[in-house]
C-alpha positions in Angstrom: 9.6 -24.0 10.5 7.0 -24.0 7.7 7.8 -26.5 5.0 8.4 -24.6 1.7 6.0 -27.0 -0.1 3.1 -25.7 2.0 3.7 -22.0 1.5 2.0 -19.7 -0.9 5.3 -19.1 -2.7 5.7 -16.0 -5.0 6.9 -17.8 -8.2 3.8 -18.0 -10.4 1.7 -15.6 -8.3 0.4 -12.4 -9.9 0.8 -9.4 -7.6 -0.5 -5.9 -8.2 1.0 -3.0 -6.3 -0.9 0.3 -6.2 1.2 3.3 -5.5 4.3 1.7 -7.1 6.3 4.6 -8.4 8.4 5.5 -5.3 9.1 4.5 -1.7 7.5 1.4 -0.3 5.5 0.6 -3.5 8.6 0.7 -5.7 10.5 -1.4 -3.2 7.7 -4.0 -3.1 7.5 -4.3 -6.9 11.3 -5.0 -6.9 11.2 -7.5 -4.1 8.2 -9.4 -5.5 9.6 -9.5 -9.0 12.9 -10.7 -7.7 11.1 -13.5 -5.8 9.6 -14.8 -9.0 6.2 -13.1 -9.0 4.5 -11.6 -12.1 4.0 -8.0 -11.0 1.7 -5.2 -12.0 2.3 -1.6 -10.9 -0.1 1.3 -10.7 0.7 4.9 -9.9 0.0 8.5 -10.9 3.6 9.5 -11.6 3.9 7.9 -15.0 7.6 8.6 -15.6 8.7 7.2 -12.3 6.4 4.3 -12.8 7.9 3.5 -16.2 11.4 3.6 -14.6 10.2 1.0 -12.0 8.7 -1.1 -14.7 11.9 -1.1 -16.8 14.1 -2.1 -13.9 11.8 -4.9 -12.7 9.9 -6.2 -15.6 6.6 -5.2 -14.0 3.5 -4.3 -16.1 2.9 -0.6 -15.6 -0.5 1.0 -15.7 -0.4 4.7 -14.9 -3.7 5.9 -13.3 -5.0 8.4 -10.8 -6.8 6.1 -8.3 -9.0 9.0 -7.2 -10.9 8.4 -10.4 -12.9 5.2 -10.2 -13.0 4.7 -14.0 -9.2 5.1 -14.2 -8.7 2.8 -11.3 -10.9 0.1 -12.9 -9.2 0.5 -16.3 -5.8 0.2 -14.8 -6.6 -2.9 -12.8 -8.2 -4.5 -15.8 -5.1 -3.8 -17.9 -2.8 -5.4 -15.4 -5.1 -8.4 -14.8 -5.3 -8.9 -18.5 -1.6 -8.8 -19.0 -0.9 -11.1 -16.1 -3.8 -13.5 -16.7 -5.5 -12.6 -13.5 -4.5 -11.4 -10.0 -3.6 -13.3 -6.8 -2.7 -10.3 -4.7 -3.3 -6.6 -4.4 -1.2 -4.5 -2.1 -2.4 -0.9 -1.7 0.5 1.4 -0.8 -0.8 4.5 -2.7 -1.4 7.7 -0.8 -0.3 11.2 -0.1 1.0 12.9 3.0 0.0 16.5 3.5 0.3 17.9 7.1 -1.1 21.1 8.6 -3.3 22.0 11.6 -7.0 21.8 10.9 -7.2 25.5 12.0 -5.2 26.5 8.9 -8.2 25.5 6.8 -6.2 24.0 3.9 -9.4 22.6 2.2 -7.5 21.8 -1.0 -5.2 19.6 1.0 -8.1 17.9 2.7 -9.7 17.1 -0.7 -6.3 15.8 -2.0 -5.5 13.5 0.9 -9.0 12.1 1.3 -9.3 11.5 -2.4 -6.0 9.7 -2.6 -5.9 7.8 0.7 -9.5 6.9 1.2 -11.3 7.0 -2.1 -8.3 5.7 -3.9 -8.2 2.7 -1.5 -11.9 2.0 -2.2 -11.6 2.4 -5.9 -8.7 0.1 -6.5 -9.9 -2.5 -4.0 -13.3 -2.6 -5.6 -11.8 -3.0 -9.0 -9.6 -5.9 -8.0 -12.2 -7.9 -6.0 -13.6 -9.8 -8.9 -10.1 -11.0 -9.9 -9.1 -11.9 -6.3 -12.2 -13.9 -5.8 -11.1 -16.2 -8.7 -7.7 -16.8 -7.3 -6.9 -20.1 -5.6 -5.5 -18.0 -2.7 -5.9 -14.3 -2.9 -4.4 -11.5 -0.8 -5.7 -8.0 -0.3 -3.3 -5.9 1.7 -4.0 -2.3 2.8 -0.9 -0.3 4.0 -2.1 2.1 6.6 0.1 3.6 9.3 0.5 3.7 13.1 -1.0 7.2 12.7 -4.3 5.4 12.4 -4.2 4.7 16.1 -3.2 8.0 17.5 -2.4 11.7 16.7 1.0 12.6 17.9 1.2 16.1 16.4 -1.6 18.6 15.6 -0.6 18.9 11.9 -0.9 15.1 11.5 -4.6 15.1 12.4 -6.2 15.0 9.0 -3.6 12.5 7.6 -4.2 10.3 10.7 -7.9 10.3 10.0 -7.4 9.0 6.5 -5.2 6.2 7.9 -7.9 5.3 10.4 -10.4 5.2 7.5 -8.1 2.8 5.6 -7.9 0.6 8.7 -11.7 0.4 8.9 -12.0 -0.3 5.2 -9.6 -3.3 5.7 -11.8 -4.5 8.6 -14.9 -4.2 6.5 -13.3 -6.1 3.6 -12.2 -8.9 5.9 -15.8 -9.3 7.2 -17.3 -9.1 3.7 -14.9 -11.6 2.1 -14.9 -14.1 5.0 -18.4 -15.1 3.9 -18.4 -14.5 0.2 -14.7 -15.3 -0.7 -13.0 -17.2 2.1 -10.1 -17.8 -0.3 -9.1 -14.1 0.0 -7.0 -13.0 3.0 -7.2 -9.4 4.1 -4.2 -7.9 6.0 -3.7 -4.4 7.4 0.0 -3.3 7.5 0.8 -0.4 9.8 4.4 0.8 9.3 5.8 3.4 11.7 8.3 6.0 10.8 9.7 5.2 7.3 12.4 6.9 5.3 10.3 7.5 2.2 10.2 10.4 -0.3 6.8 11.6 0.9 7.5 11.8 4.6 8.2 15.3 5.7 7.9 17.0 2.3 4.1 17.4 2.7 4.5 19.2 6.0 3.5 22.8 5.4 5.5 24.4 8.2 9.1 24.7 6.8 10.7 24.4 10.3 8.8 21.3 11.2 9.4 19.9 7.7 13.2 20.3 8.2 13.1 18.4 11.5 11.0 15.6 10.2 13.2 15.1 7.1 16.3 15.0 9.3 14.7 12.5 11.7 13.5 10.2 9.0 17.0 10.0 7.5 18.4 9.2 10.9 16.0 6.5 12.2 13.3 5.9 9.5 12.7 2.4 8.4 14.1 1.7 4.9 11.1 0.8 2.6 12.9 -2.4 1.6 12.5 -3.7 5.2 8.8 -3.2 5.2 8.5 -4.6 1.7 10.4 -7.7 2.8 7.8 -8.2 5.6 4.9 -7.8 3.1 6.6 -10.4 0.9 6.7 -12.8 4.0 3.0 -12.3 4.5 2.3 -13.1 0.9 4.3 -16.3 1.2 2.4 -17.7 4.3 0.5 -20.9 3.8 -3.1 -20.5 2.5 -4.6 -21.6 5.8 -2.8 -18.8 7.7 -4.1 -15.2 7.9 -2.4 -12.4 9.7 -5.1 -9.8 10.1 -2.8 -6.9 11.2 0.9 -6.3 11.5 2.7 -3.2 13.0 6.3 -2.5 11.9 8.3 0.0 13.9 11.8 1.3 13.9 13.5 0.2 17.2 14.7 3.7 17.7 11.2 5.2 17.8 8.6 2.7 19.4 
């Protein structure tokens, strides 16, 4: 067992959650704030974000992370309010599912803008702050979809998750030399019972089946948030490059 004195405990740490208005992001804000961290929260949905901030004491910074200027401004506001950043956890993203043959180009623009460019923008904006931390954490929440396409209408979404995984790999290589104090972790949850899962499926029959299945066996976001908290609390000399979290009922 790790001695508590040697862990990177959350009390006193400054954690920024990107994509914090609902689902995993909101659960993570609550669990980190409850563990004593100072927490910042970024999301597009300003009303839901304000609700999260009111219930947890987090610093809210509404922003559309597809916009690099908005992302930089939001990170700066949170870092200024918290006196710096020790961790960034990127949970932001959208789920829109349809076969490539349907040609929903507006969906492609939306999902790549949010999941890929949004990840790049917020990570870039936070890097200078994380470099100054005694022990920094940069976590990218991808998906098991990054590794395989299990249904035709998940292909484009899966490709954005694969891109996020490679971004995490690139950041790990980059920071190993220039900022060895910053750990980079890729978190790949499986089937989660979150608001976005299923609703973005364009085929109504498929959507109904997915929503029913997620309610039956989907991981509660609080479970995944608890695992992320555990990773944040590991000793500074320990790095977990990648973790996969699956519901037992659907390996």
